[in-house]
MARDREN-324233 format. One record per residue (C-alpha): residue number from 1; x, y, z. Coordinates in pm, 1 decimal. Each point is the difference from the previous one (the first is absolute). Layout:
NUM;X;Y;Z .
...
***
This chain:
1;9749.9;-2028.7;-12830.5 .
2;-405.6;-60.4;-85.3 .
3;-177.9;-303.9;78.6 .
4;-165.4;-218.4;-271.2 .
5;-235.5;-310.5;155.7 .
6;-80.6;-226.9;-308.9 .
7;-301.1;-241.3;-1.9 .
8;23.3;-269.3;-229.4 .
9;-142.6;-330.2;-47.5 .
10;265.2;-273.0;89.2 .
11;-17.3;-156.0;-339.8 .
12;157.5;325.6;-109.9 .
13;254.5;99.9;226.5 .
14;298.5;-117.5;-187.0 .
15;-117.8;149.5;-351.4 .
16;-26.7;334.7;207.2 .
17;310.5;-4.4;165.8 .
18;211.9;-87.7;-310.1 .
19;-148.1;337.3;-99.3 .
20;79.9;127.7;280.3 .
21;281.9;-85.2;-65.3 .
22;66.3;151.3;-296.4 .
23;-63.9;358.6;135.6 .
24;308.9;-61.6;214.6 .
25;-102.8;270.7;244.1 .
26;-207.0;-190.9;282.6 .
27;132.3;-162.7;336.8 .
28;-204.0;-246.3;112.7 .
29;-110.3;-99.6;377.7 .
30;63.7;-318.8;95.2 .
31;-235.6;-74.3;256.5 .
32;118.1;-358.6;131.7 .
33;222.9;-301.4;-179.2 .
34;69.5;-312.4;102.4 .
35;212.3;-175.1;-313.6 .
36;-2.0;-293.9;-136.1 .
37;201.7;-281.8;-64.9 .
38;50.0;67.3;-340.2 .
39;-14.1;378.8;91.2 .
40;323.0;-41.3;287.8 .
41;204.8;-251.1;-290.1 .
42;-81.9;333.3;-197.8 .
43;130.3;210.8;250.9 .
44;271.0;-257.2;75.8 .
45;135.2;17.3;-382.5 .
46;-12.3;393.4;-17.3 .
47;215.3;-22.0;276.9 .
48;234.8;-242.8;-197.0 .
49;26.6;277.7;-294.1 .
50;-2.6;317.2;208.4 .
51;352.3;-240.3;151.8 .
52;69.9;-62.2;-384.9 .
53;-6.8;386.2;-79.7 .
54;222.4;91.4;288.4 .
55;222.5;-249.4;-54.7 .
56;120.3;80.9;-289.2 .
57;-39.2;363.3;73.2 .
58;267.3;-19.4;251.5 .
59;222.9;-297.9;-276.8 .
60;298.8;147.0;41.2 .
61;132.5;-273.8;-204.9 .
62;-185.1;0.3;-257.3 .
63;169.2;117.1;-319.7 .
64;-65.5;359.4;-154.8 .
65;56.5;-129.1;-365.7 .
66;-161.7;-348.0;9.9 .
67;15.6;-191.5;-340.3 .
68;-318.1;-109.2;-9.3 .
69;-343.4;99.5;-11.4 .
70;-196.3;-206.8;238.6 .
71;-252.8;-213.0;-147.2 .
72;-173.7;-182.3;305.0 .
73;-376.1;187.1;-15.7 .
74;-178.8;-211.9;269.6 .
75;28.5;171.7;293.7 .
76;31.9;-287.7;263.9 .
77;318.0;-131.2;-217.4 .
78;133.2;383.7;1.4 .
79;-21.7;-29.6;404.1 .
80;175.3;-324.1;-26.3 .
81;228.7;61.3;-207.4 .
82;105.8;328.6;238.1 .
83;8.9;-196.2;262.6 .
84;196.3;-274.6;-47.6 .
85;271.5;183.6;-229.0 .
86;55.3;231.3;310.8 .
87;-25.9;-287.2;235.1 .
88;277.5;-143.4;-246.9 .
89;206.9;292.2;27.1 .
90;-34.1;28.2;355.8 .
91;160.2;-350.9;56.5 .
92;272.2;111.9;-306.3 .
93;111.7;287.9;142.9 .
94;74.0;-222.8;327.0 .
95;146.5;-275.5;-237.6 .
96;229.1;246.8;-148.9 .
97;103.7;122.4;350.5 .
98;121.9;-367.6;81.2 .
99;147.6;-84.5;-328.8 .
100;244.4;320.2;27.1 .
101;121.1;-79.2;283.1 .
102;78.3;-358.2;-72.9 .
103;176.5;194.3;-312.9 .
104;225.6;122.4;287.1 .
105;-2.3;-304.6;191.0 .
106;116.8;-189.3;-300.9 .
107;233.8;221.6;-199.2 .
108;351.3;-53.8;165.9 .
109;-88.5;-404.4;-58.5 .
110;-27.2;22.6;-353.7 .
111;-105.7;-304.7;-181.0 .
112;-27.0;-213.3;326.5 .
113;-181.7;-328.0;-98.8 .
114;-194.7;-192.6;250.8 .
115;34.4;-283.7;-200.8 .
116;384.7;12.5;53.0 .
117;-11.9;23.6;339.1 .
118;-250.5;-230.9;118.9 .
119;193.7;-292.6;-230.8 .
120;323.1;61.7;185.6 .
121;-195.0;40.1;351.3 .
122;-132.8;-355.9;-87.8 .
123;429.5;-79.1;-0.7 .
124;-5.9;140.8;324.5 .
125;121.5;296.8;17.9 .
126;-183.0;302.5;182.1 .
127;-25.8;416.8;-118.4 .
128;-51.2;302.1;175.5 .
129;21.2;289.5;-138.7 .
130;155.8;331.4;136.6 .
131;27.7;350.6;-18.6 .
132;230.7;266.4;161.7 .
133;199.4;327.6;-102.2 .
134;201.4;7.4;-245.4 .
135;295.8;131.4;227.9 .
136;-71.9;-246.0;267.3 .
137;37.1;-289.7;-207.6 .
138;270.1;-233.1;66.9 .
139;143.4;-183.8;-281.6 .
140;163.4;-275.7;264.0 .
141;-296.3;-95.2;30.8 .
142;-43.4;-140.8;-310.2 .
143;292.8;-270.5;107.8 .
144;-116.1;10.4;356.4 .
145;-331.8;-96.7;-60.7 .
146;-77.2;-105.5;-363.7 .
147;-152.9;298.5;-67.5 .
148;-91.2;143.2;-359.8 .
149;-46.2;309.4;-112.7 .
150;-267.3;87.4;-238.3 .
151;-0.4;353.1;-44.6 .
152;109.3;387.5;138.0 .
153;-275.4;238.4;-41.8 .
154;-123.5;367.0;131.4 .
155;236.1;-49.7;266.3 .
156;-52.8;-350.6;132.2 .
157;197.8;-350.8;-27.3 .
158;-275.6;-324.3;-100.6 .
159;136.6;-331.9;42.7 .
160;-68.7;-353.9;103.1 .
161;135.3;-217.3;255.0 .
162;-52.4;-374.7;-136.4 .
163;37.1;-237.5;228.3 .
164;-79.6;-427.1;86.8 .
165;-289.0;-165.1;154.7 .
166;109.8;-49.9;391.2 .
167;269.1;228.7;-13.5 .
168;29.6;182.1;309.5 .
169;-187.5;377.4;-91.6 .
170;230.5;242.4;-56.9 .
171;19.5;353.4;266.1 .
172;-165.6;265.1;-256.2 .
173;-14.2;306.6;205.7 .
174;292.3;149.5;-152.8 .
175;-150.5;-76.9;-361.0 .
176;-227.3;288.9;18.9 .
177;-405.5;-115.4;-110.0 .
178;-118.5;-333.9;-120.9 .
179;-208.3;74.9;-249.8 .
180;-334.6;-239.9;-130.6 .
181;113.1;-205.0;-330.1 .
182;-96.1;156.1;-336.1 .
183;-339.6;-174.3;-116.7 .
184;121.5;72.8;-372.0 .
185;188.0;72.8;-277.2 .
186;37.1;379.4;20.0 .
187;-113.3;69.5;-350.3 .
188;-291.6;-238.7;68.1 .
189;-129.3;291.8;220.7 .
190;100.2;295.2;-248.1 .
191;-223.5;-195.4;-249.1 .
192;-238.2;-42.9;244.1 .
193;-28.3;347.4;129.4 .
194;-17.0;116.0;-429.6 .
195;-325.1;-250.9;17.6 .
196;-175.1;146.5;297.5 .
197;82.7;345.6;-144.2 .
198;-146.2;-84.2;-318.3 .
199;-302.0;-132.7;212.1 .
200;-37.3;338.1;128.0 .
201;52.1;198.6;-315.9 .
202;-252.7;-183.8;-155.6 .
203;-276.6;-22.8;300.5 .
204;62.3;392.8;7.4 .
205;-74.3;82.1;-346.6 .
206;-317.0;-197.7;28.4 .
207;-77.1;192.1;307.7 .
208;116.3;269.0;-154.6 .
209;-268.9;-78.7;-312.7 .
210;-299.5;-64.0;248.5 .
211;106.6;316.2;162.6 .
212;-37.8;205.5;-312.2 .
213;-354.3;-144.4;-61.4 .
214;-127.3;90.9;364.2 .
215;-272.1;240.4;-129.4 .
216;-123.9;-333.1;-99.8 .
217;-58.5;-170.1;308.8 .
218;-99.9;358.2;181.4 .
219;-298.3;-13.4;-250.4 .
220;-39.8;-334.9;144.7 .
221;-36.0;127.5;376.4 .
222;-200.8;322.9;-115.8 .
223;-262.0;-277.3;-141.9 .
224;-20.1;-192.9;271.5 .
225;34.8;275.3;239.6 .
226;-331.2;138.8;-193.7 .
227;-160.0;-325.0;-14.7 .
228;6.4;-75.9;372.0 .
229;-81.3;360.3;91.5 .
230;-334.6;-65.1;-199.3 .
231;-114.5;-329.3;107.0 .
232;96.0;188.2;344.8 .
233;-255.9;236.3;-50.2 .
234;-238.1;-221.1;-115.8 .
235;33.8;-200.9;299.7 .
236;27.3;276.4;203.6 .
237;-362.9;205.4;-83.5 .
238;-288.2;-0.7;199.8 .
239;-330.5;-178.0;-144.8 .
240;-335.2;56.4;31.9 .
241;-369.0;-204.3;-55.9 .
242;104.6;-317.8;58.7 .
243;331.6;78.9;-206.9 .
244;-141.8;84.7;-276.4 .
245;153.0;365.6;20.1 .
246;310.9;116.7;49.1 .
247;104.4;285.0;157.3 .
248;269.0;222.2;-125.0 .
249;165.9;276.9;215.0 .
250;290.9;148.5;-217.4 .
251;223.3;315.7;33.1 .
252;65.0;303.1;-245.3 .
253;202.9;278.6;-31.8 .
254;-201.7;316.1;-47.5 .
255;203.5;144.5;-317.4 .
256;-66.0;-343.7;-142.1 .
257;-332.7;-101.5;46.3 .
258;-96.3;185.2;-333.5 .
259;119.2;-320.9;-204.2 .
260;-185.3;-185.2;264.3 .
261;-331.7;183.9;-5.0 .
262;27.8;-24.4;-396.2 .
263;11.5;-373.0;17.1 .
264;-292.3;-21.6;197.7 .
265;-211.5;234.7;-203.9 .
266;46.5;-295.5;-282.3 .
267;-120.3;-277.6;230.9 .
268;-365.5;72.5;66.0 .
269;2.8;-341.5;133.3 .
270;200.0;45.3;364.2 .
271;-103.4;133.9;278.9 .
272;268.9;215.4;211.9 .
273;-12.0;293.7;281.6 .
274;249.5;282.9;-14.6 .
275;31.0;171.1;344.4 .
276;264.6;163.1;217.4 .
277;175.8;-199.0;239.9 .
278;-107.7;59.1;309.6 .
279;262.0;54.9;349.6 .
280;-82.6;-375.8;120.0 .
281;158.5;-172.2;-340.3 .
282;352.0;-9.3;-60.1 .
283;32.7;26.2;-456.1 .
284;343.8;-78.7;-108.6 .
285;310.3;275.1;-5.8 .
286;144.6;137.4;-313.2 .
287;260.3;220.6;74.8 .
288;66.6;346.4;-214.6 .
289;294.9;152.9;101.9 .
290;227.1;242.5;-190.1 .
291;389.0;-101.7;-109.5 .
292;113.9;144.1;370.8 .
293;-265.7;-238.5;214.1 .
294;-15.9;-268.6;-233.5 .
295;385.0;-124.1;54.2 .
296;-124.4;-60.5;340.8 .
297;-283.3;-192.0;-53.8 .
298;224.8;-326.4;35.6 .
299;48.8;144.0;378.6 .
300;-372.6;7.3;37.7 .
301;-83.2;-379.9;-146.8 .
302;230.9;-142.9;254.7 .
303;-233.9;52.4;286.3 .
304;-315.5;94.0;-174.7 .
305;-195.1;224.4;-196.5 .
306;-205.2;213.6;148.4 .
307;-365.2;-66.9;-18.8 .
308;-251.0;136.6;-209.3 .
309;-132.8;301.8;243.6 .
310;312.5;110.4;113.5 .
311;260.1;223.3;-166.8 .
312;298.2;-143.3;-195.4 .
313;305.6;141.3;232.2 .
314;294.7;-152.7;-256.1 .
315;62.2;396.9;-180.0 .
316;-8.7;72.1;386.8 .
317;282.3;-207.0;122.5 .
318;174.4;6.9;-301.5 .
319;236.9;288.4;93.3 .
320;97.0;-98.2;339.2 .
321;77.8;-352.2;-124.2 .
322;261.8;102.5;-240.7 .
323;90.4;259.5;230.9 .
324;78.8;-292.4;257.4 .
325;205.1;-184.1;-245.8 .
326;235.2;253.7;-81.7 .
327;43.0;26.0;428.5 .
328;80.3;-349.7;55.1 .
329;241.3;-8.7;-268.0 .
330;136.8;266.9;-44.1 .
331;260.2;18.8;-206.8 .
332;108.1;184.3;-340.6 .
333;177.1;-269.5;-97.1 .
334;-246.5;-305.7;19.3 .
335;-281.1;229.7;-115.0 .
336;180.4;83.2;-344.2 .
337;66.7;-427.5;-42.6 .
338;-367.6;-34.4;76.9 .
339;-127.3;223.5;-269.4 .
340;242.3;-87.3;-261.4 .
341;-106.0;-357.1;32.5 .
342;-377.4;101.5;50.6 .
343;49.7;239.9;-337.7 .
344;198.5;-300.0;-161.1 .
345;-310.6;-248.4;116.0 .
346;-282.9;307.3;-108.0 .
347;176.5;29.9;-410.6 .
348;-32.9;-448.4;-1.6 .
349;-314.9;-36.0;113.1 .
350;-267.2;88.3;-181.0 .
351;-289.1;-183.9;237.1 .
352;-209.2;263.2;99.0 .
353;-97.1;-185.5;316.4 .
354;380.6;33.4;139.4 .
355;-32.9;377.8;-90.8 .
356;-117.6;164.8;325.0 .
357;281.0;-271.8;212.0 .
358;262.2;152.7;-217.2 .
359;-82.2;332.5;68.8 .
360;-43.6;-56.9;381.8 .
361;376.2;-96.6;3.5 .
362;83.7;265.7;-210.6 .
363;-166.8;274.8;255.5 .
364;173.3;-179.9;257.8 .
365;273.8;18.6;-122.5 .
366;-0.2;379.6;-69.9 .
367;-123.6;-4.5;345.2 .
368;332.7;-154.0;119.4 .
369;237.3;204.1;-200.2 .
370;-207.0;299.9;178.9 .
371;65.8;-66.9;349.4 .
372;325.1;-143.5;-84.6 .
373;80.9;368.7;-186.5 .
374;-111.5;188.2;314.2 .
375;191.0;-256.1;306.3 .
376;315.6;16.2;-300.5 .
377;46.0;-350.9;8.8 .
378;101.2;-213.9;-329.3 .
379;51.8;-415.6;51.8 .
380;69.8;87.8;354.6 .
381;256.8;278.8;-34.1 .
382;-37.8;297.3;150.2 .
383;11.7;307.4;-225.2 .
384;69.5;285.0;273.5 .
385;315.1;-229.0;61.8 .
386;122.3;72.9;-329.7 .
387;226.5;275.4;-152.9 .
388;-208.1;111.4;-299.2 .
389;-308.7;43.7;209.6 .
390;139.2;202.6;261.5 .
391;-101.5;369.0;-158.7 .
392;-397.3;-181.2;88.3 .
393;11.4;-261.9;314.8 .
394;-146.9;244.7;179.9 .
395;-354.6;-90.9;-201.5 .
396;-34.4;-363.2;57.2 .
397;-140.1;-126.7;264.1 .
398;122.4;-266.7;261.7 .
399;-152.7;-344.0;-4.1 .
400;-16.5;16.2;354.5 .
401;-243.7;347.1;35.8 .
402;-226.0;-232.9;-185.7 .
403;-191.9;-125.6;290.6 .
404;-206.3;277.8;77.0 .
405;-40.2;56.7;-352.4 .
406;-132.9;-363.0;2.2 .
407;-245.3;71.9;288.6 .
408;-160.2;329.6;-150.1 .
409;-74.6;-137.2;-311.9 .
410;-146.8;-274.0;208.9 .
411;-221.4;258.7;154.0 .
412;-87.3;171.6;-312.7 .
413;-168.5;-344.2;-176.8 .
414;-162.4;-86.1;291.1 .
415;-187.7;365.7;11.0 .
416;-44.2;-25.1;-381.5 .
417;-111.8;-364.3;20.4 .
418;-255.7;72.1;296.3 .
419;-115.9;348.9;-213.1 .
420;-86.3;-187.7;-309.1 .
421;-216.4;-257.6;214.8 .
422;-209.1;263.8;112.5 .
423;-73.4;157.1;-334.8 .
424;-6.0;-390.2;-129.7 .
425;-273.9;4.6;281.9 .
426;-152.1;321.1;-122.6 .
427;-59.8;-74.3;-371.3 .
428;-114.0;-386.6;93.7 .
429;-239.4;46.7;313.8 .
430;-13.4;368.3;60.6 .
431;168.7;335.8;165.3 .
432;-15.6;-125.9;382.0 .
433;120.3;-359.3;-76.2 .
434;347.7;202.5;-25.5 .
435;-22.3;232.3;321.0 .
436;177.4;-226.0;192.4 .
437;305.3;-72.2;-232.2 .
438;67.1;349.8;-31.8 .
439;-13.3;67.5;319.2 .
440;291.8;-253.4;30.1 .
441;172.1;182.6;-272.7 .
442;-24.9;268.2;204.2 .
443;94.6;-85.7;333.0 .
444;270.6;-153.5;-200.6 .
445;110.0;295.6;-221.1 .
446;-34.1;219.6;332.8 .
447;216.8;-156.6;198.7 .
448;268.8;9.9;-225.5 .
449;17.1;335.2;-75.8 .
450;-16.2;119.6;424.7 .
451;232.8;-295.4;10.2 .
452;250.0;219.0;-213.2 .
453;-133.7;315.5;124.4 .
454;-129.9;99.5;-358.0 .
455;-160.9;381.1;-25.4 .
456;74.6;1.5;398.6 .
457;-253.4;-295.7;31.7 .
458;100.4;-169.2;287.8 .
459;-224.1;-220.3;255.8 .
460;-39.8;267.1;254.5 .
461;-197.3;195.9;-279.5 .
462;-344.4;65.3;-46.4 .
463;-9.3;-61.6;-351.1 .
464;155.5;-302.3;48.1 .
465;-251.3;-86.2;314.3 .
466;-286.4;141.5;-239.7 .
467;73.1;-271.5;-308.4 .
468;94.0;-338.1;207.1 .
469;-342.9;84.3;203.2 .
470;-163.4;60.7;-347.1 .
471;150.1;-299.4;-149.4 .
472;-43.8;-238.0;298.5 .
473;-390.7;88.2;0.3 .
474;-12.6;-133.5;-345.4 .
475;136.1;-295.2;43.5 .
476;-239.0;-33.3;295.9 .
477;-304.5;100.1;-155.8 .
478;30.0;-153.1;-334.7 .
479;162.6;-333.0;80.2 .
480;-272.2;-175.9;-123.3 .
481;-280.6;276.5;-174.0 .
482;-300.7;-288.6;-3.6 .
483;18.3;-33.5;370.9 .
484;-91.5;181.7;302.4 .
485;210.3;314.9;151.7 .
486;72.7;-258.6;277.4 .
487;110.8;-271.9;-187.7 .
488;234.4;263.3;-202.8 .
489;161.5;115.5;337.5 .
490;75.2;-362.0;106.1 .
491;137.1;-87.4;-384.7 .
492;198.7;305.0;8.4 .
493;153.7;-34.1;291.7 .
494;85.5;-368.6;-85.0 .
495;109.4;83.9;-280.9 .
496;237.5;294.4;50.2 .
497;179.4;-234.3;222.6 .
498;3.8;-225.1;-271.2 .
499;205.3;272.2;-219.3 .
500;224.7;132.9;300.2 .
501;116.3;-352.3;60.9 .
502;27.1;-97.8;-398.3 .
503;187.0;362.2;-91.0 .
504;292.3;-83.7;193.1 .
505;46.9;-321.6;-191.2 .
506;-123.2;91.8;-340.8 .
507;289.2;306.8;-35.0 .
508;295.0;-204.3;176.3 .
509;-63.8;-255.2;-278.0 .
510;128.4;260.5;-226.8 .
511;361.8;-56.3;155.8 .
512;7.3;-295.2;-243.8 .
513;98.0;279.3;-250.2 .
514;292.5;113.3;161.2 .
515;135.4;-323.9;113.0 .
516;-33.4;-142.6;-319.4 .
517;182.9;315.1;-211.4 .
518;268.5;10.6;277.2 .
519;134.7;-354.3;20.4 .
520;-63.5;-99.4;-355.5 .
521;257.7;356.0;-44.1 .
522;200.9;-145.2;312.0 .
523;10.2;-388.1;-184.9 .
524;135.0;131.0;-350.1 .
525;279.9;264.0;166.4 .
526;122.7;-299.8;180.9 .
527;42.3;-240.1;-338.3 .
528;158.7;344.1;-152.1 .
529;274.7;16.3;270.4 .
530;28.7;-401.3;-8.4 .
531;33.6;47.2;-406.1 .
532;306.3;228.7;69.8 .
533;112.4;-119.2;279.8 .
534;42.8;-349.4;-31.5 .
535;88.9;21.1;-401.9 .
536;418.2;-31.7;86.5 .
537;269.2;231.5;-214.7 .
538;31.5;-243.3;-313.4 .
539;-125.3;220.1;-295.0 .
540;-225.0;-148.9;-164.0 .
541;-84.1;-313.6;230.9 .
542;-79.0;291.5;214.8 .
543;-269.0;124.8;-228.8 .
544;-154.2;-304.1;-63.5 .
545;-17.4;-95.1;399.4 .
546;-155.8;321.4;38.0 .
547;-308.5;-54.2;-270.1 .
548;-47.5;-329.0;120.8 .
549;-53.6;177.5;330.9 .
550;-229.2;242.9;-92.9 .
551;-179.7;-180.5;-222.3 .
552;-96.9;-249.5;244.8 .
553;-68.6;194.2;258.8 .
554;-223.4;247.1;-162.9 .
555;-126.7;-244.1;-190.1 .
556;-140.1;-156.1;396.0 .
557;-81.1;335.7;118.1 .
558;-205.3;77.2;-308.2 .
559;-169.9;-293.5;20.8 .
560;-92.0;-16.5;373.0 .
561;-89.7;372.7;-29.4 .
562;-208.2;-5.6;-320.3 .
563;-201.2;-298.4;230.8 .
564;-0.9;271.9;316.9 .
565;-105.7;302.5;-244.1 .
566;-289.8;-222.2;-94.6 .
567;-188.8;-149.4;241.8 .
568;115.3;284.7;259.9 .
569;-273.6;278.9;-140.4 .
570;-175.9;-332.0;-130.5 .
571;-39.4;-38.9;381.1 .
572;-38.2;417.6;84.0 .
573;-264.6;0.0;-307.8 .
574;-207.0;-290.4;144.7 .
575;6.3;58.8;378.4 .
576;19.3;336.4;48.6 .
577;-136.2;220.6;-297.7 .
578;-335.1;-259.1;-62.2 .
579;-44.5;-29.6;364.2 .
580;-15.4;401.7;28.6 .
581;-165.5;80.9;-319.0 .
582;-321.8;-320.8;107.2 .
583;73.1;-228.3;-266.7 .
584;-196.7;-318.6;-44.3 .
585;51.8;-131.8;-286.2 .
586;-170.0;-370.0;-108.0 .
587;-63.1;116.4;-353.2 .
588;23.1;-257.4;-249.5 .
589;159.6;97.8;-394.3 .
590;-230.8;41.8;-290.1 .
591;7.5;-275.7;-199.5 .
592;-226.6;14.8;-334.9 .
593;-146.9;-320.8;-127.9 .
594;211.1;5.4;-377.0 .
595;-84.6;-243.8;-278.2 .
596;189.3;56.3;-296.3 .
597;-186.8;38.0;-341.1 .
598;40.6;-261.9;-226.0 .
***
């Protein structure tokens, strides 16, 4: 980034921002902003626009092939139409479900006439409505209790007990269940349901036409958001000379400065200064990664963008994150399922912003399939136990043995992050600022090699003692090169204590990779056994029950496993990796002022 500082007369500010906005490459720093009442209303309106856009995007009830084209071209009326339509559809959905129950309740009683029954009640008769099992119904009740059978339906008998006012109530404990009196004729309820469904269809069609015109409301959202951005910039710029001069601080990527310089060469009335950012300044951040690292930029943005003066570590943790997801799911079948869904989304979705996310899912799916192949797990079934894989069963790695591997990969990532921290510090501040981290990484590597007795290296060997001594010296003498030797030794001892106490906790955190992979496989296997054991022996029903148990069971396991496979690698990245790589964060995204040319 290069810094541009403009000095403007306050009356020229708006005209200048319009011209800069047409370039679309300059990010202007907002130093302070206290929105007025009008601007707060503007913010609220933008929020309503965003809510409307989200409602249309997620509107599953909207017709995909509306019969008419939206003719509402007023933004507020458009918003109101979406809000009232969605609210009415929600109420209709509740009303239709209620009416469907009423249809089921009134079906046995047919063309029940409430007026007729009320007329007979006025003459002193009483009516009670009952339902019982078809086989439970006793025809003797008709003579003994004055019962009238109305309908036999779906294994039940529906009847009415008729009496007179003042008669002693008949005991009904043998009659079955007393139900409420029908509220209307069955045909009337069906007509009511039909009317509601027609209204629902019309509203879905209207919502579909509104959704088809979503670009209209998106353009309004973009315009108002842009207008607010201009207002914030105008309000946030510093002033000088008793308010007659406006100081505009802005930033532009180096590879886009040519357009700005060309514009400024033709604008002789603009005073400006062009500088390289100092270490005290925090310019906006524009991430630039290859396609592989770009897939993980979403992960980086969930935590924080790196500040301008530190390295972007997205590409450095990306392979680990993808591999960790595969370890957590660890199933060929689950990986294949996610891969198919991701490929469908990739070919259906043409939005460029979503491609990195879809690519991330594809890479994680391949990682899951790879780990599933290594361990020999397919939808919870152990392939080593299958006869068809018996010739290669010894090649599969048991999931139980991944405990040590999880700890090993944790140590590798911690060493890797520590070395990266040393390199970054050397590049950013100087060679001596990375020596303490080189010492710590060297001590961990030497300790691990001595534990494994690689090349005859042991804790008693002279080579081990020399390397550890050099590593400790680097940690003690260069913990803060800006301070004196005694301060460095004190800080080095304190840093060594912190590193030793946190190292064990950091490494043990990686056990979660083993635990999630193992638990997911065990649960999947249990559902497989339940499907086989509870399906019974009835030829066709057996397979239907088996399919249902497998579908529900693996669906639950896959849902929970996918959440865990995202959250836990995220945690290892944000806590263990970021801490050891020395990630600071606090960067703000590069957001150029943009105004479409008219």
